[in-house]
C-alpha positions as semicolon CSV with decimal commas, in nm:
position;residue;x (nm);y (nm);z (nm)
1;M;11,110;10,311;10,153
2;L;10,931;10,075;9,920
3;L;10,840;9,841;10,205
4;G;10,693;10,133;10,398
5;A;10,489;10,248;10,099
6;V;10,360;9,897;10,033
7;S;10,259;9,838;10,396
8;Y;10,088;10,179;10,416
9;T;9,897;10,109;10,095
10;L;9,788;9,766;10,218
11;G;9,670;9,924;10,541
12;E;9,459;10,173;10,349
13;I;9,319;9,904;10,121
14;L;9,219;9,686;10,414
15;G;9,115;9,957;10,659
16;G;8,925;10,197;10,434
17;P;8,628;9,975;10,354
18;I;8,603;9,862;10,715
19;T;8,580;10,214;10,859
20;T;8,332;10,318;10,591
21;T;8,117;10,014;10,662
22;I;8,124;10,080;11,036
23;A;8,020;10,442;10,980
24;A;7,738;10,339;10,746
25;E;7,612;10,055;10,965
26;S;7,613;10,255;11,288
27;A;7,418;10,548;11,139
28;P;7,042;10,579;11,147
29;D;6,898;10,575;10,795
30;A;6,820;10,947;10,796
31;L;7,174;11,043;10,903
32;R;7,381;10,799;10,698
33;G;7,515;11,068;10,465
34;R;7,628;11,285;10,755
35;Y;7,804;10,995;10,923
36;L;7,987;10,903;10,604
37;S;8,087;11,263;10,532
38;L;8,216;11,310;10,887
39;N;8,416;10,989;10,854
40;Q;8,573;11,115;10,530
41;L;8,639;11,457;10,685
42;A;8,825;11,294;10,974
43;V;9,041;11,088;10,738
44;S;9,116;11,388;10,516
45;A;9,195;11,619;10,808
46;A;9,430;11,362;10,958
47;G;9,605;11,324;10,624
48;A;9,648;11,701;10,598
49;V;9,764;11,764;10,956
50;A;9,987;11,461;11,010
51;P;10,281;11,569;10,789
52;A;10,307;11,907;10,964
53;V;10,288;11,755;11,311
54;L;10,538;11,482;11,233
55;S;10,777;11,732;11,073
56;G;10,757;11,946;11,386
57;L;10,832;11,646;11,604
58;L;11,124;11,544;11,388
59;S;11,274;11,893;11,399
60;A;11,227;11,912;11,778
61;G;11,451;11,609;11,823
62;G;11,440;11,292;12,026
63;A;11,383;11,464;12,361
64;V;11,021;11,538;12,271
């Protein structure tokens, strides 16, 4: 459990700044705020939806 938590945290530490930089660099100057907010919305929505989806898959069993 600890190894999983550590690897997940390292992934967030390394990946977060990269995705934010890509969103900021690819945006035109006038739309930079929208690009960054959409990037954060995607990350937050995935974090909210993933536990429910994974719990559903786990309860459905290995056949799914």
